[in-house]
N, C-alpha and C positions, 0 to 999 in steps of 0.2 A: 642113399649114397653119401659117403663122408665128404666133408668140406675139402679135404685134400684132393679128391678126385672129381669134384663137381665140375661140370662143363662150363667153360667161359662163354661169354657173348660170342655170337657168330663172327663178328668183325674183329674180335680180339682173342689172341692166344694167351691163356693164363700162363703157360710155361714160358713164353717169350717175355711177357711183362715181368714175371717174378725173376727171370734170369737178368733182365736189364737192371732192375732195382737192386738185386743182390750184388751184381758186379760193380755198379756205380757207387753204392753206399758202404757195403760191409767191409771191403778191404781197407778203405780209408779209416773207418771207425776202429777197425782192429789195430791199425798202425797207431792211431791216437791213444788207444787204451794201453797198448804195448809200452809206449813212451811214458804214459801216466804212471803205470805200475812200476816201471824201472825207477822213476823219480820218487815213488812212494817208498820203495824197499831198498834202494841202493845204500841207505844208511847201514844196512846189515853188513855189506862188504866194507864200507868205509870204517865201520867199527873195529875191524881187524887191526887197524893202526890208529884211527882217530881217538878211540876211547883212552888210550894211554897218553896221546898227545895233549888232550884237553882235560884229562882228569875225570873221566866218566866211569863209575862203577857199573856193574850189571843192573843194579836196581835203578840207578839214574838213567841208564839207557832205556830200561823198561818204562820209566815215567815219561820220557820223551816220546817213546812209541805210543803210549796211551794218550798223551796230550793231542797227538794228531787226530785221534778219534773223538776226543772231546770237541774239538773245533768242527770236525766233520758232522757230528750229531747236531751241533748248534746251528749250522748254516745249511744243512742239506735240504730240508723241506723248503725254506725260503728260496733256495737256489732253483729247485724244481718248479716252484710256482712262478719264479721270474722267467724261466725258460718258456713256460706257456704264454706269458705275457709278451716277451720280446722276440720269441721265435728261436728255434733250435740253432740256426746258423749263427746268429749273433752271440747267443749265450754260450754255446759250446766253444766258440772262438775266444770269448772272454775268459772262460775257465782255463783254457790251455795256456794262454799268454801269461796270465797271472801266476799259475803254478810253475811255469818255466822260470819266471823271474825270481820267485821265492826259492825254487830249487837251486838256482845258481848261487843265491845268497847264503845257502847252507855251507858253502865253502869257507865262510868267514866266521864260523862259530869259534868261540874262544874258551868256553867252559860250560858247565851244566845249564846255566840260566839262558845263555844265548842258544844253546841246543834246544832247550824247552821251547823258547820263543819261535825258533825256526820251524820246529815240528808242528807247533800250533798253527802258525801262519800257513804252512803247507797244507794242513788239513782244511783250513778255511778256504784256501784258494781252490783246492780240488773238489770240495763238497759240491755235490750235484751232478758231477760228470757221469758217473755210472748210472744212477737212477734216471738222469736226463736222457741218456742214450737208450735205456730200456723203454722209457716212454716214447722216445723218438721212433724206435723200431715198431711200436704199435701203430704209428701213423702210416707205416709203409707195408707191413706184413700181416696178412690174415692170421688168425690164431692157429690154423692148421700147420703153419710154417714156423711158429715161434720157438719151439724147443730147439730145433736144429740151428736156427739163425742166432738165438741167444748163445747156444753152445759154441758156435763158430766165432761169434764176436768175443766171447769170454775166453777163448783159447789164448787170447793175448796175455792172460794172467800167467799161466805156466810157461808160455813162450818167453815172457819177460825175464823169468829166472833161468830158463833153458839157454837163451841166447845172451842174456845180460850177465850171467855168472862169469863166463870167460872174459867178456868185455870189461866188466868191473875189475876182475883180477888183473887184467892187462893195464888198465888205467892206474891202478895202484903202483905199477912199476915206473910211472912217470915221476916218482919221488925226486924232488930237488930241481926239476925243470922250472926255470924262471922263478926260483926261490919258493915255489909252492910245493906242498906235500902231495903225495899221490892221491890221498883221499879228497883233497881240495880239487884237483883236476877231475876226479871222478864226478863230483857234484856239478862242476861247471860244464863239462863236455856232455853229460847226459841230460842237462837242462835245455841246451840250445835247441834241440829238435822240437821240444814242446812249443816254443815261441813260433818257430817256423810253421808248424802244423796248424797252430791257431790262426795265423794269417791265411793259410791255405783254406781253412774251413769257411772263411767268409766268401770264398769263390765256389767251393765244391759242394756245399751242403744246402740243398733247397729245404725249406721248412716243412712243406707238405707236398703230396702228389700233384696238387693243382699248380705248384710252382716248378715242376720238373720239365724243363724245355726239351730234354732228351727222351721224353715219352710223347707218343702221338696223342692228339686230343681224345680219341676214342679210348686209348689205353689209360690216360689220366682219369677219364670219367669212370671206366670200369673199375679201376683200383679204388677210387674214392668211394664208389657205391659198395664194393666188397667190404672195405673197412667199416663203413657205416652200418652195414648189415651185421657184422660181428659185434659191434658196439651195442646193437639193439638187443642182444641176447641177455637173458636173466643172469644176475650176479648176486652173490651174498652180501655185498656191500652196496647199500642203496645209492642211487644217483644224486648228485648235487648236495651232498652233506656238507655242513660247515667243517672247517679244518679240524677243530677240536673233536668233533664226532668221528671223523675218519681216523684220527690218531688214537682214539679210545675204543675203536671197534674191536671186538674180540677176535675177528679173523685176521685183522692187521697184526695184532699182538701175537696170535698163534703162529702166523707166517714168519714174524720176526724171530720168534724163539726157534723155529725150525731152521731158519737161515743163519742164526747167530753162530752155531757151531761151525758151519762151513766157512763163514766169513772170518771167524777168529782163527781157524786153522790155516786158511789161505794167507792171512796177513802175518800171523805169528811165525809160521815156518818160512815165509819169504824173508822176513826180517831177521830171524834167529838161526835158520839152518846153517848159514856159513859158519857161525860161531860153534854150533853143535858139531859140525864136521871137523872144524879146526881143532876142537878139543881132543881129537884122536891123534894129534901130533902132526897134522898135515901142513904143508907149506900153503901160502896164499894161492899159488897157481894150481896145486893139487886140489885144494878146496873148491876153486872155481870150476874145475872140470868135473869133479864128483857131484857138485851141486846141480849140474845140468841133468844128470840121469833121471832122478824122480820126476822132474818137471817135464822132460821130454816124453816120457812114457805117458804121463797124465794128459799131455796135450793131444795125443792121438786118441786116447780112450774117451775123452770127454766128447769129441765129435761123434765117435761111433755110438756112444750111449745116447746122445741127443737125437741122432737119426733113428735109433731103435724106439725111443720114446714117442717120436712123431708117427712112425709107422704103426705102432701098436695103439696109439691114442691114450696110453696109460701113463698117469703122472704120479700117483701116490707111491706105488712100489718102486718106481724109477727114482724117487727121491729117498725113500726110506732105506733101501738096501745099501746104496753107497754110503749113507751116513753111518749105518751099522758097521760096515767094513772099516771106515775111518776110525770109529771109536775103538773097535777091537784091536786094530794094529797099533794105534797110539798106546793103548794099555800094554800091549806086548813089548813095547820098547823098554819098559821098566825091568824086563826079565833078562836082558842081554847087555853085555859089555863089548860085543864084537862089532867092529866097523862094518863088516860085510852084512851081517844080519840086520844091523840098524839101518843100513842103506836100503835093503830089501823092504823092511817094514815101512820106512818113510816113503818109499815108492808106492806101496799099496795104500798108505794113508792118503797120498795126494791123488792117486787114481780114483779112490772113492770120493774124495773131497771135491774134485773138479767135475766128476761125472754128474753130480746133482745140479749143476748150475743151469743147464738147459731146461730139464723137466721142471725144476722148481720155479723158475721165472715164467715159464709157460703156464704153470698152474696158477701162480699169483696173478698174472695179467688176465687170466680167464675169470678169476674170482672177483676182480675189481670192475666196477662199472665205469663207463666212459667218463662221467663227470667227476669221478674220484680217483682216476688212474694216476694223475700227476702227484697228488698229495699222498695217495696210498702207496705207490711204489717207493717214493722217497721216505715215507713213514716206515715201511718195512725195513728198508736198508738202514735208516737212521736208528731205529730201535735195536736192530740186530747188532749195530756197531757199539752199543752200550756194552754188550758182552765181549765184543772184540777188543775194545779199549781196556776193559777190566782184565781180560785174559792176558793181553800183552804186558800189562803192568805186573800182574801176579807172576808171570813167567820169570821176569827179572828178579823179583823179590825171592821166590822159591829157590832159584838158582844161587843167589847170593847166600841164602841161609843153609842150603843143603849141599851145595856144590854139585848137584845132579841135574843135568838137563832132562833125562827121562821123567824124573819126579816133577820137574817144572811143567811138563806137558799135561799133567793130570787134569787141570781145569778144562782143557780141550776135550778130554774123554767125556767129562760130564755133559758138556754142552752138545756134543755131537750125538751122544746116546739119547739125551732128552729130546733132541730134534727128531730122531728116528721114531721114537715112541709117539711123539705128538702128531706127526704126519699120518701114521697108521691109525691113530685114534680118530682124527678128523675124517680120514677116508672111510673108516667103519661107520661112523655116525652118518656120513653122507649116504652110504649104501642103505642103511636102515631107513633113513627118511625117504629115499627114492623108492624102496620096496613098499612103504606104507602110503606113498603119495598116489592119488589118482592120475597124476600127470606122469605117465610112464616115459614120456619123451625126454625127461631130464637126464642129462648125462650122469652116470653113477659116480663119477669122480668129483662132482661139484656139490657143495653143500646147499641147503635150501636158503632162499633169501629171507626166510622167516627168522633166521638166526642173527640177522644184521642188527 
């Protein structure tokens, strides 16, 4: 019988426990990530007027976008290790409060160098939030639930652009109020919720099931035992490795390559798509409303795809196919100059790109052992952001030199196509090892621990 349908203890209903946990934790975490992502990418809308005001070229804007990820890479693993030491409640609150303060300070950039500094500090402040929450979810949800839970949590990314686009466009219209420009109001108003949610996290987020006063004692015990049983399963990355060995493990690097295309596409399009659409001669308000469409479609599909991945138990093809769709549609944008066709293609790009989030992170957390999960998740996210930072910078450089946004998207084509091939190769190798192994109980989607 699959873990998803395994019977719970006689005194505890699995469905009731998981429903309680989901309703208590996931909506709040979605809201936090929603605000985090708005604060990360709102520079894309601010750029519609800010770049001219402070003298930023497309290349300079791209450098600032890349510096965010330089800081993110430098501070992400230490941040995740700190969360394990200080507890999720305190550390997630710390991250949110600091990024809110830095986000508000972005309103006072005066030129390229203050823009660079602001983006770097924002990356340092936010580093660790996403991998920290992924790690936090492994404390609460058995692996049979993780693809749908991660997909539900990560729906905050496309929703941040779907709902944030018209909001950001509206805030730009506050130009001149209290002597501030519209882009300055945008940064200030969208940063305040981060600080408030950080304070709320101190009250609303228990660190572990044992700390959840809203679960009955039997429910806390059942959930703790279930999570412990999952962590006892075999994984390809050995338990209790030193940090340097986790970060040099070939599976961590392979997973980072697979995810780098998706991460780069998410961040690059969230940051640059307002300018791509504006290049067709749209107003700021028209840009805001058209920018909603691809992200709204992607928001729905990523939850549907995450549910499908959990019900089938299949992770490899559930990751590879959406990446292939993303690469194909990105490449196709170079063949059209039509706004309508471009919008359709970008919608398909984002459908594929966000669909992989749930199955990919479910696969990654299954491959990591309990003792290396904190460093491993952060390591995968950190290494993948090397590609993200590079692609964001290159997009600006290519746009400045060619004048073409479609050509500027070609680095994303390479990364997503490489990720699709890599996950299929790992899946094939895993099936071959499973077929030749005397232990037939090993799940075919998981590689052998001998490769660690």
